N, C-alpha and C positions, 0 to 999 in steps of 0.2 A: 172326642170329635175327629172324625177323618180329615186329613190334611186338605183334601180338596173342598171339604164343606167350610172348614176354617178359612181357607184362601178366598172362598166366595164371600164369606161373611165379612172379612177384613177390607174387601173391595166395595163393601155395601154402603149406601147412604146412612144406614143406621149406625154402623161401626163409627163412622166419620162424626156423626152427631154425638155419640156418646163419648168418643175420645175427645172431642172439643169441649164437651161439658165437663170432663175430669180435669182437663187441663185448666179451665176457668175456675173450678172450684178450688185446686192447688194454688193458683195465683192469688185467689182470694184469702185463702188460708195464710199465705206468705206475707201478704200485705197486711193482714190484720195482726201479724206478729211484729210488724215494723219492718219487714224485709222487702226491699223493693227488687222484684225479679229482673233479670238481665237475659236478653235473648240473642242468639246468633242468627243473624239473617244469613240464610243458606245462599242466596244469589250473590251477595258481596263477599261472604265469609267474616264480617265485620260484627262486632259486638254492639248491640244496641240496647239502650235504655239504662246505662250506668257508666260509672267511672270508678277509679280506685277509691277516690274520696267517699263516694256514695257508699261503696261497700263497707268501708270502716265506719261511716256513721252509722250503718244499721246493724253493725256488730258482727263483722265476719269471723269466721273460724280463727284466722290468724289474729285478730284483735282480741278475741276471748282468750287464745292461747298466751299471748304476751302479756295480757293485764294480770293473769294469775301468777306470775313469775315475781320473783323478789327484785327489787329495784338494783340490788348489789350485785346480782348475777352476771 
């Protein structure tokens, strides 16, 4: 696809609709696995929708890595 055609498509309402649907599906998939999505508010630069405790409750990567190690290590 030529760059100008791709650019026009990416600015179209159809692209926005498909992108929003893809994000909504990804969020549903995360939530079905017990993972609570966290978002970055672009206007404020703050993280919205979670805290360190919430991430640990939902099995963050850090939690999984440390739980597999020996207690004596």
